C-alpha positions as a Markdown table, in Angstrom:
| # | Residue | x | y | z |
|---|---|---|---|---|
| 1 | Met | 0.0 | 0.0 | 0.0 |
| 2 | Ser | 2.9 | 2.4 | 0.8 |
| 3 | Lys | 4.3 | 1.9 | -2.7 |
| 4 | Gln | 1.0 | 2.8 | -4.3 |
| 5 | Thr | 0.6 | 5.8 | -2.1 |
| 6 | Asp | 4.1 | 7.0 | -3.0 |
| 7 | Glu | 3.3 | 6.5 | -6.7 |
| 8 | Ile | 0.1 | 8.5 | -6.4 |
| 9 | Ala | 1.8 | 11.3 | -4.5 |
| 10 | Ala | 4.6 | 11.4 | -7.1 |
| 11 | Leu | 2.0 | 11.5 | -10.0 |
| 12 | Arg | 0.0 | 14.2 | -8.2 |
| 13 | Lys | 3.2 | 16.3 | -7.8 |
| 14 | Arg | 4.0 | 16.0 | -11.5 |
| 15 | Ile | 0.5 | 17.0 | -12.4 |
| 16 | Glu | 0.7 | 20.1 | -10.2 |
| 17 | Glu | 4.1 | 21.0 | -11.6 |
| 18 | Leu | 2.7 | 20.7 | -15.2 |
| 19 | Glu | -0.3 | 22.8 | -14.3 |
| 20 | Ala | 1.9 | 25.5 | -12.8 |
| 21 | Lys | 4.1 | 25.6 | -15.9 |
| 22 | Ala | 1.2 | 25.5 | -18.3 |
| 23 | Lys | -0.9 | 28.2 | -16.6 |
| 24 | Pro | 0.9 | 31.3 | -17.9 |
| 25 | Leu | 1.3 | 30.0 | -21.5 |
| 26 | Pro | -2.1 | 31.2 | -22.8 |
| 27 | Trp | -1.3 | 34.7 | -21.5 |
| 28 | Arg | 2.0 | 34.7 | -23.2 |
| 29 | Val | 0.4 | 33.8 | -26.5 |
| 30 | Trp | -2.3 | 36.4 | -26.0 |
| 31 | Arg | 0.2 | 39.1 | -25.2 |
| 32 | Ser | 2.2 | 38.3 | -28.3 |
| 33 | Leu | -0.9 | 38.3 | -30.5 |
| 34 | Leu | -2.1 | 41.6 | -29.0 |
| 35 | Gln | 1.2 | 43.2 | -29.6 |
| 36 | Arg | 1.1 | 42.1 | -33.2 |
| 37 | Leu | -2.4 | 43.3 | -33.6 |
| 38 | Cys | -1.6 | 46.7 | -32.1 |
| 39 | Gly | 1.3 | 47.0 | -34.5 |
| 40 | Arg | -1.0 | 46.3 | -37.4 |
| 41 | Val | -3.6 | 48.8 | -36.2 |
| 42 | Glu | -0.9 | 51.4 | -35.7 |
| 43 | Ser | 0.4 | 50.8 | -39.2 |
| 44 | Tyr | -3.1 | 51.0 | -40.7 |
| 45 | Leu | -3.8 | 54.3 | -38.9 |
| 46 | Leu | -0.4 | 55.7 | -39.9 |
| 47 | Arg | -1.3 | 55.0 | -43.6 |
| 48 | Cys | -4.6 | 56.8 | -42.9 |
| 49 | Cys | -2.7 | 59.8 | -41.6 |
| 50 | Glu | -0.6 | 59.8 | -44.8 |
| 51 | Ala | -3.8 | 59.6 | -46.9 |
| 52 | Asn | -5.5 | 62.5 | -45.2 |
| 53 | Gly | -2.4 | 64.7 | -45.2 |
| 54 | Leu | -1.8 | 64.7 | -41.4 |
| 55 | Leu | 1.5 | 62.8 | -41.8 |
| 56 | Ala | 2.8 | 65.6 | -44.1 |
| 57 | Asp | 1.6 | 68.3 | -41.8 |
| 58 | Asp | 2.6 | 67.0 | -38.4 |
| 59 | Gly | 5.4 | 64.5 | -39.3 |
| 60 | Glu | 5.7 | 60.8 | -38.6 |
| 61 | Arg | 7.1 | 61.2 | -35.1 |
| 62 | Gln | 4.1 | 63.3 | -33.9 |
| 63 | Cys | 1.6 | 61.0 | -35.6 |
| 64 | Arg | 3.1 | 57.9 | -34.1 |
| 65 | Ala | 3.1 | 59.5 | -30.6 |
| 66 | Thr | -0.5 | 60.5 | -31.0 |
| 67 | Leu | -1.5 | 57.0 | -32.2 |
| 68 | Ala | 0.4 | 55.3 | -29.3 |
| 69 | Ser | -1.2 | 57.6 | -26.8 |
| 70 | Gly | -4.7 | 56.8 | -28.2 |
| 71 | Ile | -4.0 | 53.1 | -28.3 |
| 72 | Asn | -2.7 | 53.1 | -24.7 |
| 73 | Ala | -5.6 | 55.1 | -23.5 |
| 74 | Gly | -8.0 | 52.7 | -25.2 |
| 75 | Met | -6.4 | 49.7 | -23.7 |
| 76 | Gly | -6.6 | 51.3 | -20.2 |
| 77 | Arg | -10.4 | 51.9 | -20.7 |
| 78 | Pro | -11.8 | 49.0 | -22.8 |
| 79 | Tyr | -15.2 | 49.1 | -24.4 |
| 80 | His | -17.9 | 49.0 | -21.7 |
| 81 | Asp | -19.3 | 45.6 | -22.7 |
| 82 | Ile | -16.0 | 43.8 | -22.4 |
| 83 | Lys | -15.7 | 42.4 | -18.9 |
| 84 | Ala | -12.3 | 41.7 | -17.4 |
| 85 | Glu | -11.6 | 38.2 | -16.0 |
| 86 | Trp | -11.5 | 39.6 | -12.5 |
| 87 | Asp | -14.9 | 41.4 | -12.8 |
């Protein structure tokens, strides 16, 4: 009986270790996808600035700073019907 108990305890420990290592993986994937998406959104909006003349008027540096500020502000205050996991 002691051998079986030891085997079960060892298996349980391995499962717990696996869970602990796997838990952050979805967040890492999500963070990577979100960074790529924000980059694409910023590139698209920068092309819009070029099309409407803002890029020529204000310059790329100012346009990028304004876009980054808006994206960061939006991420800090998500759309009202999107609930955070901790809500």
